[in-house]
C-alpha positions as a Markdown table, in Angstrom:
| # | Residue | x | y | z |
|---|---|---|---|---|
| 1 | Met | -22.6 | 64.6 | -91.7 |
| 2 | Thr | -25.8 | 63.0 | -92.7 |
| 3 | Thr | -28.1 | 61.3 | -90.3 |
| 4 | Ala | -27.3 | 57.9 | -91.7 |
| 5 | Gly | -23.6 | 58.6 | -91.2 |
| 6 | Cys | -24.1 | 59.7 | -87.6 |
| 7 | Gln | -25.9 | 56.4 | -86.8 |
| 8 | Ala | -23.2 | 54.4 | -88.4 |
| 9 | Leu | -20.5 | 56.2 | -86.3 |
| 10 | Ala | -22.5 | 55.5 | -83.1 |
| 11 | Val | -22.8 | 51.8 | -83.9 |
| 12 | Leu | -19.0 | 51.7 | -84.6 |
| 13 | Leu | -18.2 | 53.4 | -81.3 |
| 14 | Ala | -20.5 | 51.0 | -79.3 |
| 15 | Ser | -18.9 | 48.0 | -80.9 |
| 16 | Ala | -15.4 | 49.2 | -80.0 |
| 17 | Ala | -16.5 | 49.7 | -76.4 |
| 18 | Leu | -17.9 | 46.2 | -76.2 |
| 19 | Ala | -14.7 | 44.8 | -77.7 |
| 20 | Ser | -12.6 | 46.6 | -75.1 |
| 21 | Cys | -14.7 | 45.1 | -72.3 |
| 22 | Lys | -14.2 | 41.6 | -73.5 |
| 23 | Thr | -10.4 | 42.0 | -73.8 |
| 24 | Ala | -10.0 | 43.2 | -70.1 |
| 25 | Pro | -11.7 | 40.7 | -67.7 |
| 26 | Pro | -11.8 | 41.5 | -63.9 |
| 27 | Pro | -8.8 | 40.3 | -61.8 |
| 28 | Ala | -9.2 | 36.9 | -60.1 |
| 29 | Pro | -9.9 | 36.9 | -56.3 |
| 30 | Pro | -7.0 | 36.2 | -54.0 |
| 31 | Pro | -6.7 | 32.7 | -52.4 |
| 32 | Pro | -8.7 | 32.5 | -49.1 |
| 33 | Ser | -6.8 | 32.7 | -45.8 |
| 34 | Val | -7.1 | 29.7 | -43.6 |
| 35 | Val | -5.4 | 28.7 | -40.3 |
| 36 | Val | -3.0 | 25.9 | -40.8 |
| 37 | Gln | -0.9 | 24.0 | -38.3 |
| 38 | Pro | 1.4 | 20.9 | -38.5 |
| 39 | Val | 0.2 | 17.7 | -36.9 |
| 40 | Glu | 1.4 | 16.9 | -33.4 |
| 41 | Val | 3.5 | 13.8 | -32.8 |
| 42 | Lys | 3.9 | 12.4 | -29.3 |
| 43 | Asp | 3.4 | 9.4 | -27.1 |
| 44 | Thr | -0.3 | 9.3 | -26.2 |
| 45 | Pro | -2.2 | 7.0 | -23.8 |
| 46 | Val | -4.9 | 5.0 | -25.4 |
| 47 | Gln | -8.0 | 5.5 | -23.2 |
| 48 | Ala | -11.3 | 3.7 | -23.0 |
| 49 | Glu | -14.4 | 5.1 | -21.4 |
| 50 | Phe | -16.7 | 3.1 | -19.1 |
| 51 | Thr | -20.0 | 4.1 | -17.6 |
| 52 | Gly | -20.4 | 3.5 | -13.9 |
| 53 | Glu | -21.9 | 4.8 | -10.6 |
| 54 | Val | -20.5 | 6.8 | -7.8 |
| 55 | Arg | -20.7 | 5.3 | -4.3 |
| 56 | Gly | -19.6 | 6.7 | -1.0 |
| 57 | Gly | -16.3 | 5.7 | 0.4 |
| 58 | Glu | -18.4 | 3.9 | 3.0 |
| 59 | Asp | -22.2 | 3.5 | 2.6 |
| 60 | Val | -23.5 | 2.4 | 6.0 |
| 61 | Glu | -27.1 | 1.5 | 6.6 |
| 62 | Val | -28.2 | 2.8 | 10.1 |
| 63 | Arg | -30.7 | 0.3 | 11.5 |
| 64 | Ala | -32.9 | 0.0 | 14.5 |
| 65 | Arg | -31.4 | -2.9 | 16.5 |
| 66 | Val | -34.3 | -3.1 | 19.1 |
| 67 | Ala | -38.0 | -3.0 | 18.6 |
| 68 | Gly | -40.0 | 0.1 | 19.7 |
| 69 | Phe | -41.6 | 3.3 | 18.6 |
| 70 | Leu | -39.4 | 5.9 | 17.0 |
| 71 | Gln | -39.5 | 8.8 | 19.4 |
| 72 | Ala | -37.3 | 11.5 | 17.8 |
| 73 | Met | -35.0 | 12.3 | 14.9 |
| 74 | Asn | -31.9 | 14.3 | 16.1 |
| 75 | Tyr | -30.2 | 15.4 | 12.9 |
| 76 | Lys | -30.8 | 17.4 | 9.8 |
| 77 | Glu | -31.2 | 15.4 | 6.6 |
| 78 | Gly | -28.4 | 15.8 | 4.1 |
| 79 | Thr | -25.9 | 17.2 | 6.5 |
| 80 | Leu | -22.5 | 16.1 | 7.8 |
| 81 | Val | -22.5 | 14.1 | 11.0 |
| 82 | Arg | -19.7 | 12.8 | 13.2 |
| 83 | Lys | -19.1 | 9.3 | 14.4 |
| 84 | Gly | -21.2 | 8.8 | 17.6 |
| 85 | Asp | -23.7 | 11.7 | 16.9 |
| 86 | Leu | -27.2 | 10.9 | 18.0 |
| 87 | Leu | -29.4 | 10.4 | 14.9 |
| 88 | Phe | -32.6 | 8.8 | 16.2 |
| 89 | Leu | -34.1 | 7.9 | 19.6 |
| 90 | Ile | -36.4 | 4.9 | 20.2 |
| 91 | Asp | -38.7 | 5.1 | 23.2 |
| 92 | Pro | -36.4 | 4.0 | 26.0 |
| 93 | Lys | -39.0 | 3.5 | 28.8 |
| 94 | Pro | -39.7 | -0.2 | 28.3 |
| 95 | Phe | -36.0 | -0.9 | 28.2 |
| 96 | Glu | -35.4 | 1.2 | 31.3 |
| 97 | Thr | -38.0 | -1.0 | 33.1 |
| 98 | Thr | -36.3 | -4.1 | 31.9 |
| 99 | Val | -32.9 | -2.8 | 33.2 |
| 100 | Ala | -34.4 | -2.0 | 36.6 |
| 101 | Arg | -35.9 | -5.5 | 36.8 |
| 102 | Ala | -32.6 | -7.1 | 35.8 |
| 103 | Gln | -30.8 | -5.0 | 38.5 |
| 104 | Ala | -33.2 | -6.3 | 41.1 |
| 105 | Asp | -32.6 | -9.9 | 40.0 |
| 106 | Val | -28.9 | -9.4 | 40.2 |
| 107 | Ala | -29.2 | -8.0 | 43.7 |
| 108 | Glu | -31.4 | -10.9 | 44.8 |
| 109 | Ala | -29.0 | -13.5 | 43.3 |
| 110 | Lys | -26.1 | -11.8 | 45.0 |
| 111 | Ala | -27.9 | -11.9 | 48.3 |
| 112 | Arg | -28.6 | -15.7 | 47.9 |
| 113 | His | -25.0 | -16.3 | 46.9 |
| 114 | Asp | -23.6 | -14.3 | 49.9 |
| 115 | Arg | -25.9 | -16.3 | 52.3 |
| 116 | Ala | -24.7 | -19.6 | 50.7 |
| 117 | Leu | -21.1 | -18.5 | 50.9 |
| 118 | Ile | -21.5 | -17.7 | 54.6 |
| 119 | Gln | -23.0 | -21.1 | 55.3 |
| 120 | Val | -20.1 | -22.8 | 53.6 |
| 121 | Asn | -17.6 | -20.8 | 55.6 |
| 122 | Arg | -19.4 | -21.7 | 58.8 |
| 123 | Leu | -19.7 | -25.4 | 58.1 |
| 124 | Arg | -16.1 | -26.0 | 56.8 |
| 125 | Pro | -14.3 | -25.7 | 60.2 |
| 126 | Leu | -17.1 | -27.6 | 61.9 |
| 127 | Ala | -16.8 | -30.5 | 59.4 |
| 128 | Ala | -13.1 | -30.5 | 60.1 |
| 129 | Gln | -13.9 | -31.1 | 63.8 |
| 130 | Asn | -16.6 | -33.7 | 62.9 |
| 131 | Ala | -19.1 | -31.4 | 64.5 |
| 132 | Val | -21.3 | -31.7 | 61.4 |
| 133 | Ser | -21.4 | -34.3 | 58.8 |
| 134 | Gln | -19.5 | -34.1 | 55.5 |
| 135 | Gln | -22.8 | -34.4 | 53.7 |
| 136 | Asp | -24.0 | -31.2 | 55.2 |
| 137 | Leu | -20.9 | -29.4 | 54.0 |
| 138 | Asp | -21.2 | -30.9 | 50.6 |
| 139 | Asn | -24.8 | -29.7 | 50.3 |
| 140 | Ala | -23.8 | -26.2 | 51.4 |
| 141 | Ile | -21.0 | -26.1 | 48.8 |
| 142 | Ala | -23.3 | -27.2 | 46.1 |
| 143 | Thr | -25.8 | -24.6 | 47.1 |
| 144 | Glu | -23.1 | -21.9 | 47.0 |
| 145 | Glu | -22.0 | -22.9 | 43.5 |
| 146 | Ala | -25.6 | -22.9 | 42.3 |
| 147 | Ser | -26.2 | -19.5 | 43.7 |
| 148 | Arg | -22.9 | -18.2 | 42.1 |
| 149 | Ala | -24.2 | -19.5 | 38.7 |
| 150 | Ser | -27.6 | -17.8 | 39.3 |
| 151 | Gln | -25.8 | -14.6 | 40.1 |
| 152 | Ser | -23.7 | -14.8 | 36.8 |
| 153 | Ser | -26.9 | -15.5 | 34.8 |
| 154 | Ala | -28.7 | -12.5 | 36.4 |
| 155 | Gln | -25.6 | -10.3 | 35.6 |
| 156 | Ala | -25.7 | -11.5 | 32.0 |
| 157 | Gln | -29.4 | -10.6 | 31.8 |
| 158 | Leu | -28.6 | -7.2 | 33.2 |
| 159 | Thr | -25.8 | -6.6 | 30.6 |
| 160 | Ser | -28.2 | -7.6 | 27.8 |
| 161 | Ala | -30.9 | -5.3 | 29.1 |
| 162 | Gln | -28.4 | -2.4 | 29.3 |
| 163 | Leu | -27.2 | -3.1 | 25.8 |
| 164 | Asp | -30.8 | -3.0 | 24.5 |
| 165 | Leu | -31.3 | 0.3 | 26.4 |
| 166 | Gly | -28.2 | 1.7 | 24.7 |
| 167 | Tyr | -29.5 | 0.7 | 21.3 |
| 168 | Thr | -32.5 | 3.0 | 21.8 |
| 169 | Arg | -30.0 | 5.8 | 21.1 |
| 170 | Val | -29.2 | 5.3 | 17.4 |
| 171 | Thr | -25.9 | 7.0 | 16.6 |
| 172 | Ser | -23.8 | 7.5 | 13.5 |
| 173 | Pro | -21.3 | 4.7 | 12.9 |
| 174 | Ile | -18.9 | 6.9 | 10.8 |
| 175 | Asn | -18.1 | 10.4 | 9.8 |
| 176 | Gly | -20.1 | 11.3 | 6.7 |
| 177 | Met | -23.2 | 12.7 | 5.1 |
| 178 | Ala | -26.5 | 11.5 | 6.6 |
| 179 | Gly | -29.3 | 10.9 | 4.1 |
| 180 | Asn | -33.0 | 11.3 | 4.3 |
| 181 | Arg | -34.9 | 9.5 | 7.0 |
| 182 | Leu | -36.5 | 6.3 | 5.7 |
| 183 | Val | -39.0 | 6.0 | 8.6 |
| 184 | Asp | -41.2 | 8.7 | 10.1 |
| 185 | Val | -41.2 | 9.6 | 13.8 |
| 186 | Gly | -43.8 | 7.6 | 15.6 |
| 187 | Ser | -43.4 | 4.5 | 13.5 |
| 188 | Phe | -42.8 | 1.1 | 15.1 |
| 189 | Val | -39.4 | -0.1 | 14.1 |
| 190 | Gly | -37.0 | -3.0 | 14.6 |
| 191 | Ser | -39.5 | -5.8 | 14.1 |
| 192 | Pro | -39.6 | -8.4 | 12.7 |
| 193 | Gln | -36.1 | -7.5 | 11.6 |
| 194 | Pro | -33.8 | -4.5 | 12.0 |
| 195 | Thr | -35.3 | -1.5 | 10.2 |
| 196 | Val | -33.1 | 0.8 | 8.0 |
| 197 | Leu | -33.6 | 4.3 | 9.3 |
| 198 | Thr | -31.2 | 6.2 | 7.1 |
| 199 | Val | -27.8 | 5.8 | 5.2 |
| 200 | Val | -24.6 | 7.6 | 6.2 |
| 201 | Ser | -22.0 | 7.9 | 3.4 |
| 202 | Ser | -18.4 | 9.1 | 3.7 |
| 203 | Leu | -17.7 | 11.4 | 0.8 |
| 204 | Asp | -13.9 | 11.8 | 0.7 |
| 205 | Pro | -12.8 | 9.7 | -1.0 |
| 206 | Val | -15.6 | 8.2 | -3.1 |
| 207 | Arg | -15.8 | 5.0 | -5.0 |
| 208 | Phe | -16.7 | 4.4 | -8.6 |
| 209 | Asp | -18.0 | 1.0 | -9.7 |
| 210 | Phe | -17.7 | 0.0 | -13.3 |
| 211 | Thr | -17.0 | -3.1 | -15.5 |
| 212 | Ile | -14.6 | -3.7 | -18.4 |
| 213 | Ser | -14.5 | -6.5 | -21.0 |
| 214 | Glu | -12.0 | -9.4 | -20.7 |
| 215 | Ser | -9.9 | -8.2 | -23.7 |
| 216 | Glu | -9.7 | -4.7 | -22.2 |
| 217 | Tyr | -8.6 | -6.1 | -18.9 |
| 218 | Leu | -5.8 | -8.1 | -20.6 |
| 219 | Ala | -4.6 | -5.0 | -22.4 |
| 220 | Leu | -4.6 | -3.1 | -19.1 |
| 221 | Ala | -2.7 | -5.8 | -17.3 |
| 222 | Arg | -0.1 | -6.0 | -20.0 |
| 223 | Gln | 0.3 | -2.3 | -20.0 |
| 224 | Ala | 0.8 | -2.3 | -16.2 |
| 225 | Lys | 3.5 | -4.9 | -16.6 |
| 226 | Ser | 5.3 | -3.1 | -19.4 |
| 227 | Asp | 5.3 | 0.1 | -17.3 |
| 228 | Gly | 6.9 | -1.6 | -14.4 |
| 229 | Arg | 3.8 | -1.6 | -12.2 |
| 230 | Ser | 3.0 | -4.8 | -10.3 |
| 231 | Thr | -0.8 | -4.4 | -10.9 |
| 232 | Ala | -3.3 | -2.2 | -12.7 |
| 233 | Lys | -4.2 | -0.8 | -9.2 |
| 234 | Asp | -0.9 | 1.2 | -9.2 |
| 235 | Asp | -2.2 | 3.5 | -12.0 |
| 236 | Ser | -3.3 | 6.9 | -10.7 |
| 237 | Arg | -4.2 | 8.6 | -14.0 |
| 238 | Leu | -8.0 | 8.0 | -14.2 |
| 239 | Asp | -10.3 | 10.8 | -15.2 |
| 240 | Leu | -14.0 | 11.0 | -14.3 |
| 241 | Val | -16.3 | 12.7 | -16.7 |
| 242 | Leu | -19.5 | 13.9 | -15.1 |
| 243 | Ala | -23.0 | 14.1 | -16.5 |
| 244 | Asp | -22.6 | 17.7 | -17.7 |
| 245 | Gly | -19.4 | 16.8 | -19.6 |
| 246 | Ser | -17.0 | 18.4 | -17.1 |
| 247 | Val | -14.1 | 16.4 | -15.8 |
| 248 | His | -13.6 | 15.9 | -12.0 |
| 249 | Pro | -10.5 | 17.9 | -11.1 |
| 250 | Tyr | -8.9 | 15.1 | -9.1 |
| 251 | Lys | -7.3 | 12.0 | -10.6 |
| 252 | Gly | -8.4 | 8.6 | -9.5 |
| 253 | Arg | -6.9 | 5.1 | -9.3 |
| 254 | Val | -8.2 | 1.5 | -9.5 |
| 255 | Thr | -8.5 | 0.1 | -6.0 |
| 256 | Val | -10.3 | -3.2 | -6.5 |
| 257 | Val | -10.1 | -5.7 | -9.5 |
| 258 | Gly | -12.9 | -8.2 | -9.3 |
| 259 | Arg | -12.1 | -11.9 | -8.5 |
| 260 | Gly | -13.4 | -13.2 | -11.9 |
| 261 | Val | -15.0 | -12.5 | -15.2 |
| 262 | Ser | -18.8 | -12.9 | -15.3 |
| 263 | Gly | -19.9 | -15.8 | -17.4 |
| 264 | Glu | -23.1 | -14.1 | -18.4 |
| 265 | Thr | -21.7 | -10.7 | -19.5 |
| 266 | Gly | -18.0 | -11.4 | -20.1 |
| 267 | Thr | -17.1 | -8.4 | -18.0 |
| 268 | Leu | -14.9 | -7.9 | -15.0 |
| 269 | Pro | -16.0 | -5.6 | -12.1 |
| 270 | Leu | -13.6 | -2.9 | -11.1 |
| 271 | Gln | -13.7 | -0.2 | -8.5 |
| 272 | Ala | -11.8 | 3.1 | -8.5 |
| 273 | Ser | -11.2 | 5.7 | -5.8 |
| 274 | Phe | -11.4 | 9.5 | -6.4 |
| 275 | Pro | -10.5 | 12.3 | -3.9 |
| 276 | Asn | -13.6 | 14.4 | -3.2 |
| 277 | Pro | -12.6 | 17.2 | -0.8 |
| 278 | Gly | -15.3 | 19.6 | -1.9 |
| 279 | Gly | -18.1 | 17.0 | -1.6 |
| 280 | Val | -19.2 | 17.6 | -5.2 |
| 281 | Leu | -19.6 | 13.9 | -6.0 |
| 282 | Arg | -22.5 | 12.2 | -4.3 |
| 283 | Pro | -23.5 | 8.6 | -4.1 |
| 284 | Gly | -25.8 | 7.6 | -7.0 |
| 285 | Gln | -24.3 | 9.9 | -9.6 |
| 286 | Phe | -23.5 | 8.4 | -13.0 |
| 287 | Gly | -20.4 | 9.2 | -14.9 |
| 288 | Arg | -17.8 | 7.9 | -17.4 |
| 289 | Ile | -14.4 | 6.9 | -16.3 |
| 290 | Arg | -11.4 | 7.2 | -18.7 |
| 291 | Leu | -9.1 | 4.3 | -18.2 |
| 292 | Pro | -5.6 | 4.2 | -19.8 |
| 293 | Ile | -5.4 | 0.9 | -21.6 |
| 294 | Ser | -2.1 | 1.3 | -23.4 |
| 295 | Thr | 0.3 | 3.9 | -24.8 |
| 296 | His | 0.4 | 4.8 | -28.5 |
| 297 | Lys | 4.1 | 5.6 | -29.4 |
| 298 | Asn | 4.6 | 8.5 | -31.7 |
| 299 | Ala | 0.9 | 9.0 | -32.2 |
| 300 | Ile | -0.3 | 11.7 | -34.6 |
| 301 | Leu | -2.7 | 14.1 | -33.0 |
| 302 | Ile | -5.0 | 16.6 | -34.7 |
| 303 | Pro | -7.6 | 19.0 | -33.2 |
| 304 | Gln | -11.1 | 17.7 | -33.3 |
| 305 | Arg | -12.3 | 20.9 | -35.1 |
| 306 | Ala | -10.1 | 20.1 | -38.1 |
| 307 | Val | -12.1 | 16.9 | -38.8 |
| 308 | Gln | -15.1 | 16.8 | -41.1 |
| 309 | Glu | -17.5 | 13.9 | -41.0 |
| 310 | Leu | -19.5 | 12.8 | -44.1 |
| 311 | Gln | -21.5 | 9.7 | -44.3 |
| 312 | Gly | -19.4 | 7.8 | -41.8 |
| 313 | Thr | -16.0 | 8.9 | -43.2 |
| 314 | Tyr | -13.7 | 11.4 | -41.7 |
| 315 | Asn | -11.7 | 13.9 | -43.7 |
| 316 | Val | -9.2 | 16.7 | -43.2 |
| 317 | Phe | -7.7 | 19.3 | -45.6 |
| 318 | Val | -3.9 | 18.9 | -46.0 |
| 319 | Val | -1.9 | 21.9 | -47.3 |
| 320 | Ala | 1.2 | 21.0 | -49.4 |
| 321 | Gln | 4.3 | 23.2 | -49.8 |
| 322 | Asp | 2.7 | 24.8 | -52.9 |
| 323 | Ser | -0.2 | 26.0 | -50.7 |
| 324 | Val | -2.7 | 23.8 | -52.6 |
| 325 | Ala | -5.2 | 22.1 | -50.3 |
| 326 | Gln | -6.1 | 18.5 | -50.8 |
| 327 | Ile | -8.8 | 16.5 | -49.0 |
| 328 | Arg | -7.5 | 13.4 | -47.1 |
| 329 | Glu | -9.5 | 10.6 | -45.6 |
| 330 | Val | -8.3 | 9.6 | -42.2 |
| 331 | Lys | -9.0 | 6.8 | -39.7 |
| 332 | Leu | -9.4 | 7.9 | -36.1 |
| 333 | Ala | -8.4 | 5.9 | -33.1 |
| 334 | Asn | -9.5 | 7.6 | -29.9 |
| 335 | Arg | -9.8 | 11.0 | -28.4 |
| 336 | Thr | -7.4 | 12.6 | -25.9 |
| 337 | Gly | -8.6 | 15.9 | -24.5 |
| 338 | Ser | -9.7 | 18.1 | -27.5 |
| 339 | Asp | -7.6 | 16.1 | -30.0 |
| 340 | Trp | -8.1 | 13.0 | -32.1 |
| 341 | Val | -5.5 | 10.3 | -32.4 |
| 342 | Val | -5.1 | 9.5 | -36.1 |
| 343 | Ala | -4.6 | 5.8 | -36.9 |
| 344 | Gln | -4.2 | 6.1 | -40.7 |
| 345 | Gly | -4.1 | 8.8 | -43.4 |
| 346 | Leu | -1.6 | 11.4 | -42.2 |
| 347 | Glu | 2.2 | 11.7 | -42.0 |
| 348 | Pro | 4.2 | 13.5 | -39.3 |
| 349 | Ala | 5.2 | 16.2 | -41.8 |
| 350 | Asp | 1.7 | 17.1 | -42.9 |
| 351 | Arg | 0.0 | 20.4 | -42.3 |
| 352 | Ile | -3.7 | 20.6 | -41.9 |
| 353 | Val | -6.4 | 23.3 | -42.0 |
| 354 | Val | -7.9 | 23.9 | -38.6 |
| 355 | Glu | -10.0 | 27.0 | -39.2 |
| 356 | Gly | -11.7 | 28.3 | -42.4 |
| 357 | Leu | -12.7 | 24.9 | -43.7 |
| 358 | Gln | -15.8 | 26.3 | -45.3 |
| 359 | Lys | -13.5 | 28.4 | -47.6 |
| 360 | Val | -11.5 | 25.5 | -49.0 |
| 361 | Arg | -12.2 | 23.4 | -52.1 |
| 362 | Pro | -10.2 | 20.3 | -53.0 |
| 363 | Gly | -7.3 | 21.3 | -55.3 |
| 364 | Ser | -7.7 | 25.0 | -54.6 |
| 365 | Lys | -4.9 | 27.3 | -53.6 |
| 366 | Val | -5.0 | 28.8 | -50.1 |
| 367 | Arg | -3.1 | 31.4 | -48.1 |
| 368 | Pro | -1.8 | 29.6 | -45.0 |
| 369 | Val | -1.8 | 31.7 | -41.8 |
| 370 | Ala | -0.9 | 30.8 | -38.3 |
| 371 | Gln | -2.9 | 31.5 | -35.2 |
| 372 | Ala | -1.3 | 33.9 | -32.9 |
| 373 | Ala | -0.4 | 32.4 | -29.5 |
| 374 | Gly | -2.9 | 33.2 | -26.8 |
| 375 | Ser | -5.5 | 34.8 | -29.1 |
| 376 | Asp | -8.1 | 33.9 | -31.7 |
| 377 | Ser | -6.6 | 36.2 | -34.4 |
| 378 | Val | -4.4 | 35.0 | -37.2 |
| 379 | Thr | -1.3 | 36.4 | -38.7 |
| 380 | Gly | 0.5 | 35.7 | -42.0 |
| 381 | Arg | 3.6 | 33.5 | -42.0 |
C-alpha cells in the first residue's frame, strides 16, 4: 500500500473511533441518598419565653440594730448558715455597762417600793384604830404607788438595755447562703440608721421574677380555665433556660401573679418558684422562662435541622411518592425542644428531608433512606 493510502486508512480509523465515543455516553450518576422522615403530628403546648432574674426563696438583709464598732465576723462568706448562727459581733462593753446601771436602778427602785409598802402596812391598822390620821395613810399609799411605778419604769429600762446588749450578737434570721460582708471589721455601724452587714438567701426553692404582656396574660388565664385549673398558678410545667443554654432540670410553677398591669409598660409582674436542691441557681442570675400559653391541637412538628432560612423565609424539602424532592416554603410558629411547630406549608402526610440537604435540588430525584434508631447511620427502606 502506498504512503497516501496508509494515511487515508489511519484517518478513517480515527474517525470511526470518535464516532463510537459519541454514540456511547457515560451512565448517569445515581440519585443522592438523603434521610427522610414523615412530619410528626401531636398536641403541642404553645410556649413563650420571658427574661427575668433569679432571687432567693428569701433574701434577708442582716442589719446592725444598735450603734457601735464592729468587733468580729464569725462566718465564712458564701457558705451555708443555720438560723441563729452568729454572723457578726458588735463591741458589747458599752451595752454591758448600760445593763449593769439599769440593774442597779431596778434594785434601788425595788428597795424604795419595799420601804413604801412596809410603811403602808404599818399605818393601815393604826388608821383603823384612829391612832394616825387618814391623811398620813393616804400619803403612804400614794408614795407606795409612785414607788411601784418607778420600779416598773426601771425594769423596762433594764429590759431595753438587755435587748440592746443582745443585738450586739448579730445572728442569721434564716437557714441559707450568707453573702459577702458589706462592712469591714472595725467600722462604726448602726448609725444614723441600721447598717446592712450582709444578705442571707435561702436557695431551695428559688424565685424567678419576670413580666408578661397583657395579651399573653389573657391567653394564659383562658388556657388555665380551659384545662380545668382555677388559676394560672396551678401550672407546674415551667422550664428555666440558663445563660449557657442549658435547661434547669426541675420544673417550676407560677406562685405570684401581680395585682395589676403597669400603665407605663403594659406588662404584668409574675413570680415563679423552682426547686433548687443542688444550689446551682444563685440570686442575681439571669435566665429565660418558658411559659405554656396555650395548646396547639394536632400541631405539625419538624426537626429544626430540616429547615433552611433564606432572606427571612423558611423552606423545607418535601419528598413525594415518586421520590422527587420539591422545595416548600413554611411558616413557623414556635419551638418546642429541638423541633419547630409549623403553622402553614405542610400537611400531616408529607415527608421531609432532615439530612443531606446540600445534595438536593428542587425537582431532582432522590433515594430516600431512614435513619437507624439509636444511631447516626442510615439504612435503605
